[in-house]
N, C-alpha and C positions, 0 to 999 in steps of 0.2 A: 611617290614617286609621280603616278600618271595624274594625280589628278594637281599637282603642282607644275605639273610641264602644259598642263591645257585651261591655263588662266586664260581670260581675254585681256591682249594686250598688243595694243599696235604695233609693237614692238616685237613680238614674240621671235619670230624668227633671227632678228640679227644678234638678241638678247643670247642664244643658242652658241651663236658665232663661232667659229676656229679659225687659226689662222690661214690662210689661204691669200694667194700671189692676187687675185682680181679683187681682195677686198679690204678698204680701208676703213676698218673699223672706227675709227676716232670720226669718222664722217658717215658712220652706216648709219652708228648707234642713236635712237630714239628720233627715226624716222617713218611717218607714216607708210602703212603697207600701199597706198595710192602710191604715194611718189617711190616706192621702192622697185613697183611695178609699173611706171610712169615712162618708160623709156627701156627700148632694148637691152641697152648695154646695165642700167639698172638691174634689168628681169635677168640678167646673166648672173650680173653678180650676186642674186640669192641662188641660182643655180651654182654655181662656182661653192657657194657655201655648203650647200648638203654635200657636195663632191668632196671638201675638206676635210669630210668626219671620215675619210678614208685614209686621207695623207697622214693625219695626229697617231692613229694607231696601230696601225697594221705593221709599219715597219720595226716598230718593236717589238712584236710578236716574233718574226722571223728567228732572232736569236734565242728570246730570254726563255718561249714555250719548250724551245729543244733543250735546253739542259735543265727542264720537267721530266724529262722523258730517259730511254735507254740512247739518246745522240748524241747526249752530250755532256758535261759535266762542268760546272762555273767554277774558273780557275781560284776565286775569295770565298772564303767563308763566311764574310760578311755579305750577304747579297738576299732579298725579298724573295728569291724563285725559290730557294729549300721549303717556304711556307706550303708548296703544294705537294709537300710530301714529308713533313717533319711532324705532323702532329698538331699545327697551332692553327692549321686554317680553320674555321668556322664562322657562323654567320656576325657574329661581333666582331672577327678579326677577318679580313676579307682580303684575295691576296687580286688582284689584276680583276677587279670587279668593274665589269663595264655596264652595267646594268642602264644606270642614270645616263651614260654617255649614249650605248644606242634606241635609248628610248627619245633623247635627245635629237639626234640624227634624223628618227621616223616621224617625229614632229616638226624638226624644219623641212623636208621633204613633204609631209602633209600641207603645210603653211604654202608652201609653193606651188604644192598641186589645185590648193582652193583661192589662189589669186592669180597666179599668170593668166595673161590675156590671151585671147583668141589673132588679135591684130593692133598695130600699133596708126591708125589711121591718119593723127595727123604727119608722119611719118614719108605716107606714099609717095612722096617727093622727093625724098633721098635717093642719092645713087645707088646705095646698096640696098633698096628697100628689098628688092626682089630674094636676095641672098638672106638678107636677114628672117625674110618671110619662113624660108626653109628650116632655116636652124629654130626657129619659134617653133615652128612646129613638130621639130624632135622633142623641144624640152621635157615634155611633161612626160613623155617615152622614157627619158632617162631617169628622170624623178621617179617613174615608179619603179623601174628597176633597180635603183639606189634603194628603194625605200620595202621593198622586198628582199635584197643583201641586207640592209639592218637587221630586219626580221629574221633573217638567215642565224643572222652573228646571237643573236640574243636566243635563239632553238638550241642549237648545239651547247649553250650554255646552260642555260636554263631549263629548257626541256618544254614544260606547262609553259607558255606566254600568251600575254594577251594579243592577239593583231589588232595594230592600230590601224584602221584603213581610212583615217578622215579624221578630223579635228573632233575634238567630246567637247561637249558643256561640260563643265562642273557635275552638274549630275550625273552624267553618263561614266566621268571618270570613277566617279564614286561606288559605280552598281557593277561596272564591267566585269567581266572573268574568263580568268586564264582558257586555252582550248588546249587539247593533249598534241603529244610530236606529232601523229599521224596528219591530224583537223590542219596545222601548221603548216608542216610540209606541204600537202598538196596544195593547200593556198599557195605558197611561193612559189610551187612548180605553175599554177592555173596565171597566176601573175605573170611569169617567164612568157608563158604561151600567149597573154594578152596581148605582149609589147614585140616579141620577137622578131612579126613581120615587120612592123610597125619602124625597126629598127635600121638603119645602114649596115651595109658587110664592111664599110670601111669609111674612113673619112678623110681617104686621100685625093677625090674627088669633091669635096666639099668645103664650104667657101671659108677663108683663109682661120687661121683662129682655134681652130679646132682638132685637139688632139687628146691622145689620150682617151675618148668615151666611151661610152658606152654603146655596144656594138650588139646586134644579132647574135653574132657568136658568144658574146657576154651573157647574154641572157640564154642560152641555150645551154652553155658551161654551167649556168648555176642552176639549173633544174638539173640536168645530170648530177651534178652535186648532191644538192637537196636528198631528192632521189635515193641515191647511193645511201646518205645515211638513214631515209627511212627504212631501207631494206636490209641496213646489218644489226647485227643481234641485238645489242643494244636496245633500239626500239621496236625490233622484231623479233623476239624471243621465241615466239612459234615457227619462224622460219618459214614464212609465207612468201612461197614463190613467185608469186603474181608482184609482188613487188620488184622484186630481182629480176622479174622480166621488163617491167618498165623503167626501171633503172636503166638497165641493157640498150632499151628501144629508144631511150631520151641519150643518151651515147652516140649512138651508132646514128642518129638523123642528126647529129652535128659534126660525125666524120663525115658520112656522106654529102656534105655539100663545100665540102674542098677546098675551103676556105682558107687554110691553113696547112702546112706542111710540115714533116719529122726529117730533117734535115743537120748533118753536122755542124753546129753553129754555137755561139754561145748564149746558151737558154734564160741570164738574168743578167742584170743591167744591161739590157738590150732590145728597146725599144725597136728597132727593127727585125727585130727575130720573128722567122718563118713560123713560128711556133706559140707565138705572142699572142694570146685573147685579149686578156684585160688586167690591169694592176694598178701597182701606184708609184708614181715617177716623183723622186723629191727634190726639190730644188739644190744646188751646190752644198756637198755637205760633208766633210771627215768623221760625224759622231759612229757611224757604223766600225770605222776603222780606228778610231779611237777606242772603241770598245773592246773591237777582237783581234788588231796586230798583237802579235808575238810578243811577250814582256821582252826586254831587251834590245829594243829596236827603238826606232824614235818616235813617242808618240804611244806605243802600244802598250795596251793591260790585261791582255790574254782575254779576258772575255769567258764565252763559254766554248769550251774545246771539245771536238769531235770523241767521243769515245768509242773504246776498242769493240764494243758491241757495233757501233753502226762500221770501223772498219774493216769487222770483218763479213759485211754485208755486201761487200765490193766481190766479186768472182775473182776468178783469176780471165786472162786476157782471153784466153779459149772457150771461158766459160764456165769452167770446172769450178764448182761452189769453194769456198777459201775452206782448207780445213787446219785451224791451228795445231789439231793434234798430227799432221801430217810434217814431219822433219821438210820435206821439200818445198810445202808450202809456207813453212815460216824463215824460209832460206831467202824468199822474196817479197816476206809481208812487209817488208819498207821500200818496194823496188817499184814506184808508178808505169817503168814498160813494162812491167810485166804483170802486172794487174786493169780489171776492169779502166779503159780510160778517164771514168769518171770520180775514178779514184783521187786521181792528179790535178783535176780539179774542185772537188770538194774539200779536200784538205792537206794540209802541209804537214811534212814527216820530216825526222830528223835528215838533215845531209840538203834539205831541198833549199833553192838558191830563191833567197829572198831580197829585192834588190840587189841581186847579182852576188851576194856573199851567203854561205851555206848556212842554216840553221842549225845550232847543237841542241837536241831535247833531250841527251845523255845528262845523267846527276853533275851538276857542276858545271856544265857545258852554258853559251851566254844565254840562250834564252829556256835557260829550265831550272826543276829546285838544284838549291835549294834557296833562289831569289822567289823572295814575295811576290808572288801572282804565278808562277811559274808552274807552266800545264801539269797537272795529274795524270793524264793521259797517254804523252809523248804527241801527241797533235795541236794543232790550232788548226783554227777554221780558216778556208781557204775563199770560200764560194760567199759572193756577195762583197767580198774585202776587194778592195780596187787599190792593187799594190804602187800604184804611182803615186798616190795621195799621199802629201808631205806635211811634216811637222816641225819642219825647220825653221826656225824665225828669221824672214825677210825673202824665206822662198816657200812660204805655204802653198800645197793645192788643195781643192775640195773639187768632189765629181757628183755629179748627178748620180743616184742609183735609181733602178728600176725594182722593183719589188714583183714579181706578176702574181696574181689571185689565181687564173686559169692561164695551164699553158695547157697546148696541143695532147703534151704525151700525158699529163693525166687524162684526157678525156680515153685516149685509149686503156689506160687500165683501168679507169673506173667501168668501160664497157667489158675487158676481160674476167674481173672481177666480177661485175654481175653476172653475164653470161653464163661465167663458169656455177658461179651460185645459185643460178635457176638452173642448171644441167647435170649438175655435177660431171659433165663431161669435158675437159680441157680441149676436146679436138671438134668440139661439137659445131655443127651446119645445120643450119634446117629453120622451119618457118617453126615461129610461137605468137599465138595468139594474133595471125594475120602479119606479123612481119618477120621478111627475110634476113635471115643470118649467114650471111656469105661469106664474114670472117668469125674462126672458132678465136677462143678466148688464148690460145697457144700463140696462134699467127697475131692476134693483136701484142700480146706481150713483146715477141720477137721482132715487131717493129720498132718497138721503143728502144728495145739493145740494138738494132740492126743501125739505129739513128747513133748510139753512142759508141759503136766500133767495137763491141763484145761480142765474143761467140754466142751462138744461138743456142736456144734450150730446146732438146730433142727428146729426153726423157722425161714424161708427163706425170711422175712419181711424186706425190709429196706436192703436187699444182699447187694448193693455195700459200704454203709455205715459200715456195718460188713468187709468189704472185706477190706475197705481202714483201718478203724482202727486195722485190724487183721497185716497189713501192716508194720504201725507204732509203734508198740507194738514188732513185732518179729524183726523189722528191726532197731529198733533205735540205734541213734548215729551212722549208720553204712554207712551214706554220701545217703542216700536214700529219706529223706521226704523232705529234700530242692529241689531236683529236682520233686519227687511226685506232691508237693504243686503247680508245676510251670506247668506240664502237663497236668496235672487233672484239671486246671486254676480255683482251689479254693482259691487262694490268700485273697481274703476278708475275705473269713472265716475264715483265721486266725491270722488278726490283733491283735487281744486281748490275752496277754501273763497274764495268770492266774498264782497267787502262793496263797501258805498258808502262816497266821501267829497263830505262836503260843505262847501259855501264861500258864507258867507252875503256876499253884496254887500254894501258898509257906508253906501252910497247909497242904494239903495231897497229893502235888505232881502231881496233876491230870492236865492232859493237854488241853487249849481249842483250838479251831479252828474255823479261819475266812479266807476267800474265799475271793480276790479279785484282781482286774486286775491291777500287778505290772508293765507292761511295755506295749508299744504300739507298733504292727511295720504295719505302715502305709502303704498299699497294692498301687503299681500304675501297669496297667497292663504292660507296658513298661520292668518291672521287670522281665519278663519272659524270656527274653533273654538277655545277657551279652551286653553291647555296646562295638563295636570296637571302639577304639583310635582317637581321630583326627590325631594322627601322622602316625598311621596305613593305616589310610585313604586316607592321604597324599603320602603314599608312595607305595600304592597301587591302584587306583583309580578306580578298575575294584572293589574291595569290596564292599558291600552294608549293608549301615549301618541301623540296626534293628529300627521295628518301635517306636516311641517317642522317640529317642535318638538324 
């Protein structure tokens, strides 16, 4: 693959292009690099092509990967997701294989970096020349971040990866060898450090037309995340505390900037959110709703249905952990007003209003089994769905979606986890390796809970599990749980997927509930990393297949 990516061709980047608003591919293909970078407008198109690699793949992962974990269960038996756990996943039968995709993305970034000019002298008399030069100066820093991010996507999938920090000759492509996880993670963190102070805090005062671009906060958030992964059990089996300290310090550095806020707001589909750092903004679309609206409503196909595992991770409103074995808790299990407010924002329960009508998830109900595609868990996904979306012929409505890659709440949870694992003390404050940590892990977690409007945690017993549950709740369906299960090495603990069977009493309309295992996700340790395909191993014999594959 690497060899094929680096053939010398004048249309390399355009050959790798993906759909993008700013790119007319019919016009763009077969242009020389000199032409592609001859004007500011053309140069921006090439950079937009690099950004385009974010837009195509990530939204799909936000729902799909959740159903490969204990977050959810896919409503339909015929789906490719089950290959993650049914034993068919292999180097010759791949699932969600993105190796070539992200290699292409990295190559597109390198192509841009090696060709972007410093100036456009012929345009110096253009009215907005000064504004264009401000943007042009920023372009390489954006591309370097994107290159680092695409490396991170490869790293968390494939473990040992090749660092592609420049365009390669065919000879280099044949001889380049991968590096281990820690080396790659350090390189990504260093790349983030190299650009963070060169990127703007915000584009609010930037020349027009620059929205949702890479910022200083995005670079610092990526560093926080990659160092957290590097410190976690999967990649740090000896539990080197210094790795945790570095991860905590990286999160603290971003928090201390005070660029973002933890406030009561919509955290998804909200580009203006105070806690939004960086993500993907789509064109107007109804594809997510088509995949996840409840069965029985116009255009609904159920899709990834939240599990009872996830539902029970949400505390009661006062902060008491939900306990299914407690009859008082079961009595309010489906009452969003008595649960953590995020419960009602994340999933639809029986009786919840959908476009003004109550959903019926009891057996035989309008939105339930035995209808084909009816939820097997008694829940439907609400997070990311825009209820105003319409599939009615003649009155269809689609909306822009915002999928956060980094949110401020995640940084607080990164901080809490890293500092706790470094010290084993939920209430630790003090100095580690010259860094003064004035906020304890407990306080950091409670800052997130305070924003959500749920009772604060005061009992520090079993803190690791409380924190992991908090992460599951806060970041539900945000392409986090799939990776957290792997880096924590808890796959065996997530095999049983639970759901509720609801039955309505025909006399008084009361609902009875029965909890049961509705699906099993057998875990094998080799699932911690993706396999390289046999075809890729033939193309580059320096690649190292991951254990078990």
